[in-house]
Structure formats: structure tokens, C-alpha cells
C-alpha positions, 0 to 999 in steps of 0.5 A: 499499500502506497504510504502518504508522505505529507505528515504534518509536524507533531506538536502538543497543539496539533495532538490536542486538536486531533484528540478533541475530534477523537473524543467527540466522535467517540463520546457521540457514540457513548463509547460503545463500538464494535470489536475485533472478536465480537462475531458471536454477538451476531444473533445470526451467527450465534444461531448457526455457528454458536455451538462447538469450537470450530464453528465458533472459530469460523464465525469469529475469524470470518467476521474479523478477516472481512475487508469491510465492517460486516458487523452491521449487516449481521446485527452485531450491536455496538457495546461497551468494552471495559478495556476500551473505557479504561484506555479512554479514561487514562487518555483523559487523565493525560489531557487533564495533566497536559492542559489543566482543564477540569472537564477531562478529569470529570469525564474520566471519573465518570468512565471509572464509575461506569467501569465499576458498574460493569464488573463481571458477574459471578462468584469471583474473589474480587473485582474483575472484568472481561469482554462483552462477547462469547470468545472462542480461541484456539485454546479455550472458549469464554462466554460473554463477561468471563473475566480475564487477566488482561482486561482486569489489569488494564482496568486496574491501571485506570483506577491506579491513575484515578487514585493518583489524580484524585486521591479517592481511596475507593479507586485503590480499594478496587485494585486491591479487590482485583488483586484477590481475583488475580491471585485466587481465581486464575490458574497457577501455571508455574510457581517456584521460589523465584518465578510465578506464572498465572493463567489468562483467565479462570477456565481450564488451560495450560497455555502460558501467555507471556504478557499476562504475568507481567501485566499482573505484576505491574499492578501489584507493584504499583498497588504496594507502592501507593498503598504502603502495603508490601504484602504483594511485593514478593509475588510481584517480583516473581511474576515479573521475573518469570517473564523477564527471564523468558527474553531471548538472547536478541531481546524479544519475547515469544507470545507463549511459553513454549513458543510452539503453543501459539502461531503468534511469534514476536509481534508488535503490541504484545512486545510493547505491553511487556516493555510498558509493564516492566517499566511500571514495575521498575518505577514503582518498586525501585527494582532495577535488576531487569534494567538491561533486559528492558533496554535490550527489549526496547532496542529490539522493539524499535529496530525490528517492529517499526519501519523507517517511515514510522509504520508498525510491523505486524511481527518482526518477520512480517511487515503487513498488516500495519495495524493501528493498535501497533502504531498506538503501542509504539507511540505510548512506549517511546513517548517515555523515551523522548530524550533518547529517541526524540523523533521516534514516537512523533514519527509513528504519530505522523505516519498514523495521522497521514495514513490512518486518520479520518478528520471527523475523529476516527482512526482506521483499523488496518493498512494492508498491502491491497488497501486499507480497512477504513472502518473504526473498531472503537477500543482497538482504534480510537481507544488506543490512539486516544491514550497514545497521542495523549501520552505523547502530548504529555511527554512533549510538554514535559520535554519543552525547555529541557535540553535534549541530547543528540538524536538517537536513531533506531 
């Protein structure tokens, strides 16, 4: 696919202008949207293919791989996505910090209230969240609202940020409750003196998904630091150590341990997940024992998972599709490193705005060799880019007036 080269300069002001439109477009839809794996929310497909592993996989994968958004034709409703709401809330907290206005803070608080109402029903040991659709994966089936570790950890990140910005103890209590879900409801897949690995969700499974344990570990580390309660510090250390030590000699992580358990290899946004979680753990705990792994991983991420024009590679050994989630994740990760890589996050943002943005306030899903999927999956596209661009705007504002070192290329 031919890429546009007319990327505009990325500034705090230009990013805020885009974010104003992105939030307006998303707000107009009440933050409800379609999602990547929501095919079984179609009453037609659920009736025809809702029973059995392979029929469900065909339904979900078929909808996901269509070149246009077939969901409205199949009667798939727009729904809330807890992870998406958490991303929008964190973006609003960033906007509050960057611009000092009260409105983003108030709206973020409203989204946290909505998240509190959306907890997964059931006899769980703590607060938890899942997706609002039946989800058949290669290794498991999860009915709608089955809680999982990844969604719950991202929601916890929003509540942790809410506590930092407002001081409301109830937000920290919600995270404390979610920790009980992590530690008492998820399957323990490995537990040694120095390492701990937990399962993706509370259903029978053996697959060790690499980002799960470190996302949980980062939540535990931040909770310990903010609450002054060290009860979970050692557990956090072991969760993080398990993932950090799975890094390859060249700085990457496989999606699963062992690698052959998944067709996903060294992909873009899961690499970013791991790096971000490792950074949050180190910042909260003061534990720098994995600093070298972090820096090696960051270098691999920059060199092998992005192209020179800022477009995100799908995997280290596969260029296409250029997925908006990968672009957002790169912006988010490298917005922390504007001193070392001053042009890296802005370059990804510039590519995204020139190639994947509709000025009415929405981002496209994917750029493929044969064309773009110019529809918007709210959480996947706008949610992630709202968080990413707001993080970049905040990073640029904080770097203003600071002497930046010589440019480091990747």
C-alpha cells in the first residue's frame, strides 16, 4: 500500500486538536463500538455457528478478516468494552495533566464509575472484568463477561491513575479487590521460589501467555507502592521475573512459553505490553535488576517492529498488516523516551495521522498491501490512539525547555 508522505509536524497543539475530535466522535457514540472478536454477538452467527469450537472459530475469524465491516449487516450491536473504557479514561487523565482543564478529569471519573458498574458477574474473589462477547480462541472458550487477566489489569491501570489524580481511596480499594481475583481465581501455571506464572482466565488452560503475568505483576507493584502495603511485593517480583527471564538472547519475547503453543511470534503490541509493564514495575518498586533486559527489549522493539517511515510491523518477520494498535503501542512506549529517541514516537504519530486518520475523529483499523480497512473498531482504534496521543502530548510538554541530548536513531 502506498504511504502518504505529507505528515504534518507533531506538536502538543496539533495532538490536542486531533484528540478533541477523537473524543467527540467516540463520545457521540457513548463509547460503544464494535470489536475485533465480537462475531458471536451476531444473533445470526450465534444461531448457526454458536455451538462447537470450530464453528465458533469460523464465525469469529470470518467476521474479523472481512475487508469491510460486516458487523452491522449481521446485527452485531455496538457495546461497551471495559478495556476500551480504561484506555479512554487514562487518555483523559493525560489531557487533564497536559492542559490543566477540569472537564477531562470529570469525564474520566465518570468512566471509572461506569467501569465499577460493569464488573463481571459471578462468584469471583474480587473485582474483575472481561469482554462483552462470547470468545472462542484456539485454546479456550469464554462466554461473554468471563473475566480475564488482561482486561482486568488494564482496568486496574485506569483506577491506579484515578487514585493518583484524585486521591480517592475507593479507587485503590478496587485495585486491591482485583488483586484477590488475580491470585485466587486464575490458574497457577508455574510457581517456584523465584518465578510465578498465572493463567489468562479462570477456565481450564495450560497455555502460558507471556504478557499476562507481567501485566499483573506491574499492578501489584504499583498497588504496593501507593498503598504502603508490601504484602504483594514478593509476588510481583516473581511474576515479573518469570516473564523477564523468558527474553531471547536478541531481546525479544515469544507470545507463549513454549513458543510453539501459539502461531503468534514476536509481534508488535504484545512486545510493547511487556516493556510498558516492566517499566511500571521498575518505577514503582525501585527494582532495577531487569534494566538491561528492558533496554535490550526496547532496542529490539524499535529496530525490528517499526519501519523507517514510522509504520508498525505486524511481527518482526512480517511487515503487513500495519495495525493501528501497533502504531498506538509504539507511540505509547516511546513517548517515555523522548530524550533518547526524540523523533521516534512523533514519527509513528505522524505516519498514523497521515495514513490512518479520518478528520471526523476516527482512526482506521489496518493498512494492508492491497488497501486499507477504513472502518473503526472503537476500543482497538480510537481507544488506543486516544491514550497514545495524549501520552505523547504530555511527554512533549514535559520535554519543552529541557535540553535534549543528541538524536539517537533506531
